[in-house]
C-alpha positions in Angstrom: 12.7 -7.8 -50.0 14.9 -6.2 -47.4 16.6 -8.2 -44.7 16.8 -7.0 -41.1 20.1 -6.7 -39.4 20.8 -8.3 -36.0 20.4 -5.0 -34.1 17.0 -4.4 -35.7 15.8 -7.9 -34.6 17.1 -7.2 -31.1 15.3 -3.9 -30.9 12.0 -5.4 -32.1 12.4 -8.3 -29.6 13.0 -5.9 -26.8 10.0 -3.8 -27.6 7.7 -6.9 -27.9 9.0 -8.1 -24.5 8.3 -4.8 -22.8 4.8 -4.6 -24.5 4.0 -8.1 -23.3 5.1 -7.3 -19.7 3.0 -4.2 -19.8 -0.1 -6.0 -21.1 0.1 -8.7 -18.4 0.6 -6.2 -15.7 4.2 -6.7 -14.8 6.0 -3.5 -14.6 9.7 -2.9 -14.1 10.6 -2.1 -10.5 10.2 1.5 -9.7 12.7 3.3 -7.6 11.9 3.3 -3.8 10.0 6.2 -2.5 11.9 8.0 0.3 10.2 8.0 3.7 10.4 10.5 6.5 13.1 8.5 8.2 14.8 5.8 6.1 16.4 4.3 9.2 13.2 4.1 11.2 10.9 1.1 10.5 8.8 1.4 13.7 5.2 2.4 13.9 4.2 6.1 13.8 3.8 7.7 17.2 0.5 9.6 17.4 0.2 12.6 19.8 -3.0 14.7 20.2 -3.3 18.2 21.6 -6.7 19.6 22.2 -7.3 23.3 22.2 -10.1 24.1 24.7 -11.1 27.2 26.8 -8.0 29.0 25.5 -5.6 26.3 26.7 -3.5 23.6 25.1 -4.2 20.2 26.6 -1.8 18.7 27.6 0.6 21.6 28.3 3.7 19.3 27.9 4.0 16.9 25.0 6.7 14.3 24.9 8.0 13.0 21.5 10.5 10.3 20.8 13.7 11.2 19.0 14.1 9.8 15.4 10.6 8.2 15.5 7.9 8.9 12.8 5.4 11.2 14.5 1.9 12.4 13.8 1.2 15.5 15.9 -2.5 16.5 15.8 -4.0 19.7 17.0 -7.8 19.9 17.4 -9.4 23.3 18.1 -12.6 22.7 20.2 -13.2 26.4 20.8 -15.5 28.6 18.9 -12.7 31.0 18.0 -9.5 30.9 15.9 -6.3 29.8 17.5 -2.7 29.5 16.2 0.1 27.1 16.7 3.4 28.9 16.8 6.3 26.5 17.2 9.7 27.9 18.4 12.6 26.1 16.7 10.8 22.7 16.4 10.7 22.4 12.6 13.9 24.1 11.7 15.7 21.8 9.2 13.0 19.1 9.5 11.0 17.6 6.6 7.4 18.3 7.4 4.0 17.3 6.0 1.0 19.3 7.1 -2.6 18.4 6.5 -6.0 19.3 7.8 -8.0 22.5 7.5 -5.5 24.9 9.1 -3.8 27.7 7.3 0.0 27.5 7.5 2.3 30.5 7.2 5.9 30.1 6.2 9.0 32.3 6.6 12.7 32.0 5.8 13.2 29.3 8.5 10.1 27.2 7.6 6.8 27.1 9.4 6.1 30.3 11.3 2.6 29.5 12.5 -0.6 27.6 11.7 -4.0 29.1 12.0 -6.6 26.6 13.2 -10.3 27.4 12.7 -13.0 26.6 15.2 -13.5 22.8 15.3 -10.6 22.5 12.9 -7.8 20.0 12.9 -4.2 20.2 11.8 -1.8 17.2 11.5 1.9 17.4 11.3 3.9 14.4 10.2 7.6 14.5 10.7 10.6 12.8 12.4 12.0 14.7 15.4 15.8 14.8 14.8 17.0 17.1 17.6 16.5 16.4 21.3 15.4 19.4 23.4 12.6 21.5 24.8 10.5 23.4 22.2 7.9 25.9 23.4 4.8 26.7 21.4 2.0 29.2 21.8 -1.0 30.9 20.3 -0.3 34.4 19.1 -3.9 35.6 18.7 -4.5 38.9 20.5 -5.4 38.4 24.2 -4.7 34.7 24.2 -2.2 33.6 26.8 -1.8 30.0 25.6 1.6 28.4 26.1 2.8 24.8 26.1 6.0 22.8 25.5 7.2 19.9 23.3 10.0 17.8 24.8 11.9 15.5 22.5 14.0 12.8 24.1 
């Protein structure tokens, strides 16, 4: 009969301990998941922009600097529209959801096509104050509006 060394007993004990924790549902702590803004613990700001009759409503959107933001565009028209932000998302972590079709370029999001009755949601943290125009670049559409971050 072979005798086990101390290190073998230690390895077996460690494996049995991990297996026991796994069976009873206790898992080791996992690393924290990074958020959009680690320093911001406030509630998410929700801002809605309706697209109706070839206009953005409202035409001026105010966002809060360094606050988690959900910016929602809802196209109520029977035709396609686009959201073309100018400089807004440069260097910003961005999460896009909904049924729009985003197009990206070297500097990030170029535009988002929003279908009729479609919605697009942008989740991000505005990190630079300023005035950021946006528009629809579909032929013949003269839709313009502004996002102000302060």
